[in-house]
N, C-alpha and C positions, 0 to 999 in steps of 0.2 A: 741345368735343367734337377733339381734335387728330387733324386729317382723314390731313396726311399721318406722321406715327407712325405711326395706321393701319392705311396704306396698305401702310409699312415694314413693318409683323410679318407681315402675309398675304400681304406679297411679291406670285409672278405668278398666285396663287391664285384670288383674288379681288378686283373692281374696281369701282368706282362706276359707277353706271349711265350708259350713255350710251358706254361705251370700246367692249362689243362687242355694241352693239344689231343693227347688221346678221348678226353671224356667228348670233352665236342664232335670229334670226326664221326666217333659214333656213333652220337647223338646225329650229325646229319644224315649220316652214311641211310639210320633205320628210317630218317624219315618218309627217305624221298622222294621228297617234293620241291618243285621248280622253284626258285630267289632268286631276288634282289642282292647285291650286296655292294652297301654302303659303306664308303671310309671316309669319313670327314678327316681332314687334315687341318688342323688346329694350331696356326702362328702362337709360339709361346715364346718369343725373343722380347730383349728388354725396351724395342721401344713402343711397345702394346701399354697408352696409357688407359688407366681409369674407366674415362666414359667406355672406352671401348670393349674393353675386359664388362663393363656392365651388358655391353651388344649384346657378346658374345653369348656368355651364359643366358641373358633372356632367351637370346634366336634357339638354343640348343633346348632351353627347358619346354619352348613353345614347342619343337621339333619332335622331341621325345616323346609329349604328350600326343602329335596326329600320327605319329608312328606308332602307338604301343598296341594297336589290334593288331596290324599287321605283324609284328614281332610277337607276340605271344602265338602266335597260329604259325609261328616260324616259315612266313613266307618271304623275309629280310630279316638278314644279316646285320647288324650297325655295329663298327667299329670305331673307334676315335684314335688318330696319329695325332700329340705331338710334338712339336718339331720347335727345338731351338739350336743349340751348338749341336746336341742330339736327337734321335728320334723318337720314341719310346708309342709303342701300340698297348690302349687301354684296351681290354676284352672284357664283355662285359659278360658274365658268369651270372646273370642273370637268367639268359638264355636256357639255359640246364634243367630251371624249376618252374618258369612258366610264369613267372613274377613281371609285376610292371616295368615297361621300360622307363630308365628317371634317369637323369642328368642331375651330374653333383657338382655346383658352380666352382671355380676353378681361383684360388686365392689369390692377388696382388705376388705374392712370394713366390707362384709360379714361373714367371712372366721373368724371362730373365735369358743373356744370351743373343746368340747372333741365329741368321735364319737359314737352316740349313736343312733348303726346301728337297734337294736332289736325295738326303737321308732320308724322308719321309717318302717319298718313289719309290726306293729301295726296300724301304718294311711293307711298303705294298705289296711290291711283286715278291717279296720272300711270304706274306700272309697267302698271296694267291696260289702260290706256288704250293705250297704246305697243305691248306686246304684245299685243292683241288678246284677253285673258284673259277671258271670261265671269264674272261677276260669281256664276252659280247654281256653278259648278265651283269656288269662291277660298274660301277657310280661313285667315281671320287668327285668330291667336294671339298675346293680348297675356298679356306676363311684368313686373311691374312691383312696385312695394313701397309708392307713395303716392299722392296726388291730383295732377291734370295742373295746368299754368300757365296754360295758355294755353285756347282757345275750341273744343276738343275737339270738342264737341258738335255745332258747327256743320260741322265738318271731316267729320264721322262722317258727319249725313246727307248733306253732297253727295259723297262718296264713297257710298255705299249709298243712296241717298233709298226704297226701296219693300223694304227687307232683307234682301238676296236671298243677300247671301255667309253663311258661315258661320261663325260667331266663340266663340271656345275664352279662357278668361282662370285665369294662375295668380298667384296675389297673393303675394308674399312679405312684407306688411306690413299689420295691420289699420286701418291709416290708407287702404288701396285697396278696402275691401270699397264704398265707395260708389257706384263706377263698374262694376260688374259689370253690374249690371242696364241701363247703359249701353251698355258696350261690347256687347253682347252680347243686348240687345234682349228679355229677356226677364226675368219679374220674378221668378221663383223660379229663376234662372241656378244653377247647380250649380257649389260652388265648391270647386276642383283645391288640397288639402293638401299631397301626395305627389308630389315629379315622376314615379312610376311612374302613378299615376292621370291625368295628363296625358298620359303617353304613349300608354300605352292610350285614350286620348278621340282623341287625334290619329288612331290609326289605323285607330278605328274611322268616322271620318268619312272616312278615304278610302277603306274598304272596304264604307262603308252607305249611305254619301253623307248 
């Protein structure tokens, strides 16, 4: 993953975890509102094809539009974790200025490397610990097209040993079916095959827990 190019594309709107940690922490403590914390784990490995990338960009644009009002009211936080050889958290600094929640399409060049899902789970764990996010108020959404290439099961269990987080999956290929049960923690986990189905499921978790 070319982090330098990625940050140049997103400009001042997003940044790597750590750059605005102090400002965001102060803001959230000042608000004092009950929140849902949403992590979007997006597979950016080299196996993602142009059609799948188009689906992801369209789905995230629609999702961000749907969640905008809750976001601007500081009732939710939304963080995107891109994972391939490494994992990078894109923190939306628009939360600091009450601006519209917006998704910026990822170009084809972003998608390269292997599928290190375990590193994404590790980054979620670090973020929750850093900002003191309760796992019971955290939703983790996985979007992937294939099988992870690292020890993701170990990292998942380390991140959430008591299965307190809520988890959803959107699969972009048949190869990824086997990880649904592992990610969600349920043997009969629902498979979302249409973007609107996943969006409605996310809204349902936010509204009803």
